[in-house]
C-alpha positions in Angstrom: -0.5 -0.1 0.0 2.7 2.5 0.7 4.5 2.3 -2.3 1.2 2.6 -4.7 0.8 5.9 -2.9 3.9 6.7 -3.4 3.5 6.1 -6.6 0.4 8.5 -7.4 2.5 10.9 -5.5 5.4 11.0 -8.4 2.7 10.4 -11.4 1.2 13.7 -9.8 4.3 15.5 -9.5 5.6 14.8 -13.0 2.3 15.9 -14.6 2.0 19.8 -15.8 -0.2 21.9 -14.0 -2.5 22.4 -17.3 -3.1 18.5 -16.9 -3.9 19.3 -13.3 -6.7 22.0 -14.0 -9.3 19.9 -15.5 -10.1 17.6 -12.6 -13.8 17.9 -11.2 -15.4 16.7 -8.3 -17.6 14.0 -10.4 -14.3 12.2 -11.1 -13.7 11.9 -7.1 -17.8 10.6 -6.9 -16.6 7.7 -9.4 -13.7 6.5 -6.9 -15.5 4.8 -4.5 -17.6 2.9 -7.1 -14.4 1.3 -8.0 -13.4 0.1 -4.5 -16.8 -1.7 -4.6 -15.9 -3.3 -7.2 -12.5 -4.0 -6.4 -14.1 -5.7 -3.2 -16.4 -7.9 -5.1 -13.6 -8.9 -7.3 -11.2 -11.1 -5.0 -14.6 -13.5 -4.4 -14.3 -14.6 -8.3 -10.8 -16.5 -8.6 -10.5 -15.9 -12.7 -10.2 -11.9 -12.5 -7.9 -11.6 -9.7 -5.1 -9.7 -11.5 -7.1 -6.7 -12.1 -8.3 -6.0 -8.7 -5.0 -4.6 -7.9 -4.9 -2.1 -11.3 -8.4 -0.9 -9.9 -7.5 0.2 -6.3 -4.0 1.9 -8.0 -6.8 4.1 -10.5 -8.8 4.6 -7.7 -6.1 6.0 -5.1 -5.2 8.7 -7.9 -8.4 9.9 -7.9 -7.7 11.4 -4.2 -4.7 12.7 -5.4 -6.0 14.7 -8.3 -8.3 16.3 -5.8 -6.4 17.7 -3.7 -4.3 19.0 -6.4 -7.5 20.8 -8.0 -8.0 22.4 -4.5 -4.6 23.8 -4.2 -5.0 25.0 -8.4 -8.0 26.9 -7.2 -6.8 28.9 -4.5 -4.2 29.8 -6.6 -6.7 31.5 -8.6 -8.6 33.0 -6.2 -5.6 34.8 -4.5 -4.7 36.6 -7.6 -8.4 37.9 -8.5 -8.1 40.3 -6.1 -5.3 42.2 -7.6 -7.2 45.5 -9.1 -8.7 47.9 -6.6 -11.9 50.2 -8.0 -11.3 53.7 -7.7 -14.2 56.1 -7.0 -15.7 58.1 -9.6 -14.3 62.0 -9.6 -18.4 62.9 -9.9 -19.4 61.4 -6.9 -17.1 63.0 -5.0 -17.2 66.6 -6.3 -18.9 68.1 -3.2 -22.8 70.2 -4.2 -25.2 72.4 -2.7 -28.2 71.0 -2.0 -31.6 72.5 -2.7 -33.6 74.4 0.3 -36.0 71.4 0.4 -33.0 68.6 1.0 -31.1 71.2 3.2 -33.5 70.8 6.0 -33.0 67.3 6.0 -28.9 67.1 5.4 -28.0 70.6 6.0 -26.6 73.6 3.8 -22.8 72.8 3.3 -21.8 71.4 0.5 -21.4 67.8 0.3 -20.7 64.8 -2.6 -23.6 62.7 -3.9 -22.6 59.8 -1.6 -22.5 62.0 1.5 -25.8 63.3 0.6 -27.4 59.9 0.4 -26.0 58.4 3.8 -27.0 61.4 5.3 -30.9 61.1 4.1 -30.2 57.0 5.1 -29.4 58.4 8.9 -32.2 60.2 8.7 -34.4 57.7 7.7 -33.4 55.4 10.1 -33.8 57.6 12.7 -37.3 58.6 12.1 -38.1 55.5 11.4 -39.7 55.8 7.8 -39.0 52.5 5.8 -42.1 51.0 5.5 -42.4 48.0 8.4 -43.8 45.3 5.2 -41.5 46.2 2.1 -38.7 47.7 3.5 -37.7 49.0 -0.1 -40.1 51.3 0.1 -39.7 54.7 2.2 -42.8 56.6 3.6 -42.1 60.8 3.3 -42.6 62.9 5.9 -43.3 66.5 5.6 -39.5 67.2 4.9 -38.7 64.4 2.6 -42.4 64.6 0.8 -41.0 68.2 -0.4 -37.5 66.5 -1.9 -39.4 63.5 -3.4 -42.7 65.2 -4.7 -44.6 62.5 -3.5 -45.5 59.7 -0.1 -44.0 57.0 -1.1 -40.8 56.0 -2.7 -38.7 53.0 -3.9 -34.8 52.9 -2.2 -34.3 52.8 -5.9 -35.9 56.3 -7.1 -33.9 57.7 -4.5 -30.8 58.9 -6.1 -32.3 60.1 -9.2 -34.6 62.4 -6.7 -31.5 63.6 -4.8 -30.1 64.8 -8.1 -32.8 67.2 -8.9 -31.9 69.0 -5.5 -28.2 69.3 -5.8 -26.5 72.3 -8.0 
């Protein structure tokens, strides 16, 4: 058994990285089925020579599975190399209108800051709809900004844009 494990390790070490990647989970699921067939084979006397070959093939499958996990981890480590840079248009300070200034303040703010201050106002005054949390129920101050009594959170940015200059 120890020589079979060493042979399996040598064969995986000699293979190029391109051949290691195609290993998939269904290959590992088939391996236990081969072991079951190998256990039944010794009961029959004629095909006794074929049984050790199947055991070696069954032991190679877990080695491929480990290699596939290592290859997948390498790919994951390479992906987060790129970082997003913020758009300068969102960071430009804009002056809010009088209606919006009643909610977020009159100092010039970036669009992102206006949205975050608006959400803190909504949460502080419990203006989210109880049934559908995507909807915002406007109070008197927000009605002047939105123009209606209830809006969805997806409309929020477009409605705020009209009040910034």
